[in-house]
Every structure is written in C-alpha cells, then in structure tokens.
C-alpha positions in Angstrom: 10.7 36.5 36.6 13.5 36.7 34.0 12.6 37.7 30.4 14.0 36.6 27.1 15.1 39.6 25.1 14.9 39.2 21.4 15.6 41.1 18.2 13.1 40.0 15.6 13.2 40.4 11.8 10.7 43.2 11.2 11.0 43.7 7.5 13.1 42.3 4.7 15.9 44.7 3.6 16.1 46.4 0.3 19.7 47.5 -0.2 21.9 48.0 2.9 20.5 46.2 6.0 20.1 48.4 9.0 18.6 48.5 12.5 15.3 49.5 11.0 14.9 45.9 9.7 14.7 44.6 13.3 12.3 45.0 16.2 13.0 44.5 19.9 10.8 42.2 21.9 10.5 40.5 25.2 9.0 37.1 25.9 9.0 34.6 28.8 12.1 32.4 29.1 11.3 29.1 27.2 11.1 25.8 29.1 13.0 22.8 27.8 11.3 19.4 27.3 12.6 15.9 27.6 15.9 15.5 25.7 16.4 19.3 25.5 18.5 21.9 27.3 18.0 25.6 28.0 21.0 27.7 26.9 21.7 31.3 27.9 23.5 33.0 25.0 26.8 34.6 25.9 28.4 35.5 22.6 26.9 35.9 19.1 28.6 35.4 15.8 28.0 37.8 12.9 28.6 36.5 9.3 28.0 38.0 5.8 25.7 35.1 5.0 23.1 36.4 7.5 22.1 39.0 4.9 21.0 36.2 2.6 18.9 34.6 5.3 16.7 37.7 5.4 15.6 37.4 1.7 12.4 35.5 1.0 13.8 33.0 -1.5 15.1 29.5 -1.4 18.7 29.0 -0.2 20.8 26.4 1.6 18.8 27.3 4.7 15.2 28.5 4.9 14.8 32.3 5.1 14.2 33.8 8.5 10.5 34.6 8.8 9.1 38.0 9.6 8.6 38.1 13.4 11.2 35.4 14.2 14.4 36.0 16.1 17.3 36.7 13.7 19.3 33.5 13.1 22.9 33.5 14.3 25.5 31.2 15.6 26.3 31.5 19.3 28.1 30.2 22.3 26.1 29.9 25.5 25.9 28.2 28.9 23.5 25.4 29.8 21.2 26.7 32.6 18.8 23.8 32.6 19.2 20.3 31.2 16.9 17.4 30.5 19.5 15.6 28.3 21.9 13.1 29.8 24.9 14.3 27.9 24.7 18.0 29.0 25.0 19.5 32.5 24.2 22.8 34.0 27.2 25.0 33.5 28.4 23.4 30.2 29.6 25.9 27.6 28.0 24.9 24.2 27.9 26.1 20.6 24.6 26.2 18.8 22.3 28.4 16.6 21.1 30.5 19.4 19.7 33.4 17.4 19.4 37.0 18.6 18.0 36.4 22.0 19.0 35.7 25.6 17.8 32.1 25.9 17.2 29.2 23.4 15.9 25.7 23.9 17.8 23.2 21.8 18.8 19.6 21.5 21.6 17.7 19.7 20.8 17.4 16.0 18.5 20.4 16.2 19.1 23.5 14.0 21.9 24.1 11.4 24.7 23.7 14.0 23.1 21.3 16.5 24.5 21.4 20.0 28.1 20.7 20.9 30.3 21.3 24.0 33.3 23.5 23.7 36.6 21.6 23.9 38.5 22.1 27.2 40.6 25.2 27.2 38.8 26.8 24.2 37.3 30.2 24.8 33.9 31.2 23.3 35.7 33.8 21.2 38.0 31.2 19.7 35.1 28.7 19.2 33.2 31.3 17.1 36.1 32.4 15.0 39.2 30.4 14.1 37.7 27.1 15.3 34.2 27.9 14.2 32.4 28.3 10.9 34.9 30.8 9.5 37.9 28.7 10.4 36.3 25.5 9.0 35.3 27.4 5.8 38.9 28.5 5.3 40.3 25.0 5.9 38.0 22.9 3.7 37.5 25.6 1.1 41.2 26.0 0.5 42.4 22.4 1.0 39.5 20.4 -0.5 38.5 22.7 -3.3 41.6 24.9 -3.9 44.0 22.0 -3.6 47.1 24.3 -3.3 50.5 22.9 -4.1 53.9 24.1 -2.8 55.2 27.0 -5.0 51.8 28.0 -6.3 50.3 31.5 -6.0 47.1 31.8 -4.0 45.0 35.0 -4.4 42.3 35.9 -1.8 39.6 38.5 -1.8 38.2 39.7 1.5 41.6 38.8 2.8 41.3 40.6 6.1 38.1 39.0 7.0 37.8 36.1 9.5 37.8 33.5 6.7 40.2 35.2 4.2 42.9 35.8 6.8 43.0 32.2 7.8 42.9 31.0 4.2 46.1 33.0 3.5 47.9 31.6 6.5 47.0 28.0 5.8 48.2 28.6 2.2 51.6 29.8 3.5 51.8 26.8 5.8 51.4 24.7 2.6 54.3 26.4 0.9 52.4 28.8 -1.3 52.9 32.4 -2.3 50.0 34.5 -1.0 48.5 37.7 -2.3 45.5 39.3 -0.5 43.0 41.9 -1.5 41.6 44.0 1.5 40.3 47.5 2.2 42.4 50.1 4.1 46.0 50.5 5.1 45.5 49.1 8.6 44.1 45.8 7.4 46.7 45.5 4.7 49.5 46.2 7.1 48.3 43.5 9.5 48.0 40.9 6.7 51.6 41.5 5.8 53.3 42.1 9.2 51.3 39.7 11.3 49.6 37.1 9.0 52.6 36.8 6.8 51.1 37.5 3.4 53.6 38.1 0.6 51.7 41.0 -0.9 48.4 42.8 -0.2 46.3 45.0 -2.6 44.3 47.8 -1.1 41.1 47.9 -3.2 40.0 51.2 -1.7 43.1 53.0 -2.9 44.6 50.9 -5.7 43.6 49.6 -9.1 42.9 46.0 -8.3 43.4 44.6 -11.8 46.7 46.4 -12.3 47.9 45.4 -8.9 47.1 41.7 -9.4 49.2 41.8 -12.6 52.0 43.5 -10.6 51.9 41.1 -7.6 51.2 38.0 -9.6 53.7 38.2 -12.5 53.3 34.5 -13.1 49.5 34.7 -12.6 47.7 32.8 -9.9 46.8 29.2 -9.4 44.1 29.4 -6.7 41.6 32.3 -6.2 39.6 32.1 -2.9 36.8 34.6 -3.5 34.7 36.1 -0.7 33.6 39.1 -2.6 32.4 38.5 -6.2 31.5 41.4 -8.5 34.2 43.4 -10.2 36.9 41.8 -8.0 36.1 38.4 -9.4 36.2 39.8 -13.0 39.6 41.5 -12.3 41.0 38.2 -10.9 39.9 36.1 -13.9 42.1 38.2 -16.1 45.2 36.7 -14.5 44.5 33.0 -14.0 46.9 30.2 -14.8 46.4 27.1 -16.8 44.3 24.6 -14.7 43.8 27.1 -11.9 41.0 26.7 -9.3 38.5 29.4 -8.3 36.9 28.7 -4.9 33.6 30.6 -4.5 33.0 31.2 -0.8 30.9 34.4 -0.7 29.8 37.5 -2.6 29.7 40.3 -0.1 29.9 42.9 -2.9 26.3 42.0 -3.8 24.7 41.2 -0.5 23.2 44.7 0.0 22.9 45.7 -3.7 19.5 47.0 -4.8 19.9 45.2 -8.2 21.7 42.0 -9.2 25.4 42.6 -10.0 26.4 41.9 -13.6 28.2 38.7 -13.9 31.9 38.6 -15.0 32.3 39.3 -18.7 35.4 37.1 -19.0 34.2 33.6 -17.9 35.7 32.2 -21.1 39.0 32.6 -19.4 38.0 29.5 -17.5 37.5 27.6 -20.7 40.7 28.7 -22.5 42.8 28.0 -19.4 41.0 24.7 -18.6 40.3 26.0 -15.1 37.7 25.1 -12.5 35.3 27.3 -10.6 33.3 25.7 -7.7 31.1 27.0 -4.9 30.6 25.3 -1.5 28.7 25.5 1.7 30.5 24.7 5.0 27.5 22.8 6.4 28.4 19.9 4.0 31.7 19.6 5.8 30.5 19.6 9.5 30.9 15.8 9.8 34.6 16.3 9.2 35.0 19.2 11.6 37.3 17.3 14.0 40.1 17.0 11.5 40.1 20.7 10.8 39.9 21.6 14.5 42.9 19.4 15.3 45.1 21.0 12.7 43.9 24.6 13.4 44.4 24.2 17.2 47.9 23.0 16.6 48.8 25.9 14.3 47.3 28.4 16.8 49.2 26.8 19.7 52.5 27.0 17.7 52.0 30.6 16.8 51.8 29.7 13.0 48.2 30.9 12.7 47.0 34.3 14.0 43.5 35.6 14.1 41.7 38.9 14.9 38.5 39.3 16.9 36.3 42.4 16.6 34.3 42.2 19.8 31.3 44.5 20.4 29.3 44.4 23.6 25.7 44.9 24.7 22.4 43.4 23.6 21.1 46.7 22.4 23.9 46.9 19.8 23.1 43.7 18.0 21.5 45.2 14.8 24.2 47.8 14.4 26.9 45.2 14.9 25.6 43.2 11.9 25.9 46.3 9.7 29.6 46.6 10.5 30.2 43.7 8.3 28.9 45.4 5.2 30.4 48.8 5.8 33.9 47.4 6.4 34.2 48.6 10.0 35.0 45.2 11.4 38.6 44.1 11.7 38.6 40.3 11.9 35.9 38.0 13.1 32.8 40.0 14.2 31.4 39.0 17.6 29.2 40.5 20.2 29.3 39.7 23.9 26.0 39.5 25.8 27.1 38.1 29.1 29.9 36.3 31.0 29.6 32.7 31.9 28.9 31.9 35.6 30.7 29.5 37.8 28.7 26.4 38.8 
C-alpha cells in the first residue's frame, strides 16, 4: 500500500525559519469523493510569503495550523478522478501542500484546480506563468502604470517576480534599475534580462547608487524587500511617482518588527502613491497575463531562471534558501516525474 509522505508544521518560527520547524509524517493516501480528484504532486513552489503563513495572526489567508501539511503551490498529475472535467493523467496546478498526494476539486483552496495549457511545462507553470509571473504583470501594469521613458526601480530584482517586472518594464519602453545581491545575479540581470543598471546591495551603498543610476530620480518603485531598502528608495522619488508594495522579505524572519521608513513625507511632498496588493485578487484575470507572457517568452523577449532542487527529504531546507539568498530565480523542488497514461 502506498503512503502519503508529508512535512507538517511542528512549531511556529521565531526568527529564521528552518528544518526544525517541520516534522516528517506518513499517512494513508487520501480517497477522493464525488466531484473530487486525487492528485500526485510532482513539483512544489517555494515563495517568500510562506513565512507569513506560519505566523498565528490574521492575513490574506488563514495561518497554517500546527500539525497540518505546510501550504504550497504545486503542479501534479491526476491519478484518480471523480470529476467529469478531469481525467487520469492530466497535469494540474493546485495548492498541493508539502505531501505526495492531495484530494482537491475546482474552486477548492487558494488556487483551485486547473489544467496546464498544452505545451507548458510544470516548471514554467509554477514560475513565469504562475503566481510570480502574474504578480509581476499585474503589480507593474495595474498599480505601477509605467509610461515610456520613465525609470522603474526594483528591489529583489533577481527574484522570480522582480526579474520579470524589469523585463516587462523594458518592453513598455522604460529605463530599468534593479537592486539585487551578489555579482552573479547582478550580471545576469544586465546581460540576460536587459536591465539598464543593477545595484549590488551586498557590496554597494544602495542610497548612493540609486542617486547615481537614477540621476532624474525614479517614477515607479516595485518593492519586494521593504526595510532600509524602501527608505533608501524614497529619498529619490519623482513627482507623482508610484510605489508598488509586493513583499517585505527583509522582515519575514526578523525577531522584532522592522522600523518603518522615516521619510514617508516624501510621498506627500511629491504627491506620490504607495499601494500594496495581493495577487489572489487578480486570478480572475489570469488569462490576459498568461497570453502576453507566453508570447514574450516565445519571442525571446522575456527570460526566466529556475532554481530546481530535488528530493522530498530536502523540502524544508529548500524553503530556507529563499531567506538566505541562495536561490537564483524561481525556487522549485521536484518530487517525481509525470507518468505516461
């Protein structure tokens, strides 16, 4: 009899999340009911927001409970179906969590259940066409509203979202400046992703380099980091600029709340706007983003990086890679290959 391997949330983290926050378990494979399907997870997605789901406080999604499988997006294969629209062998995207098998139905969970478009790989579905790609697309275009000739500044620029933000901004005729950590990531952003300039926050003074690379200041700041990076950026905003708040990875594993920017009055004097968003609000419009992104990828105008780890036993350690800066591009983990049906 097959088992369902799981990684459960064992205790809520204080400071840096680590393997000690999770516990390995084995349970029977679940059985689908009428209108449900049984999915075998093949690939798991790792995203900075997962750290927030471990905290016992209200958020845009309920926290993961102690003793529950850790929540995560996934691509899997249908192995049993009691739903007319899904067949055994279908590749699907869902919220599969850290386990081998999950029972799910359309409309269930944060991501529901959807088939992968023909010709789209699991890796592509969980990266540039998944939550990170959609976040970049709608966050920049709907909230940032970039115009040709404007300067777009991006923190966390080498991440799965930030790197796509910058390339879409270039496609829209903007000048793009990224903030990333380490020479390898900075080089990729300039040579492969086409950024106009990149600031290495690990080795350079960010505030001074923003002034250097944005001599006419910036018009859109897409912020994935928060903390002192946000404060540095606010020193150089233009009249009627837009700040898009996507994430705050600088504070996700902090033991105390980070101090807020001391220069928020810059927004007032420059008549600027700062707005946060959650991509779940845009999922009904996902098709329009997927259409554009697929076209840009096919034409070679949009490039993306995958950091692929393998092995069920490495799941907790793979999450930690996000917060130590080890990942280069979208962080995924492969559990198994799909089978031919």
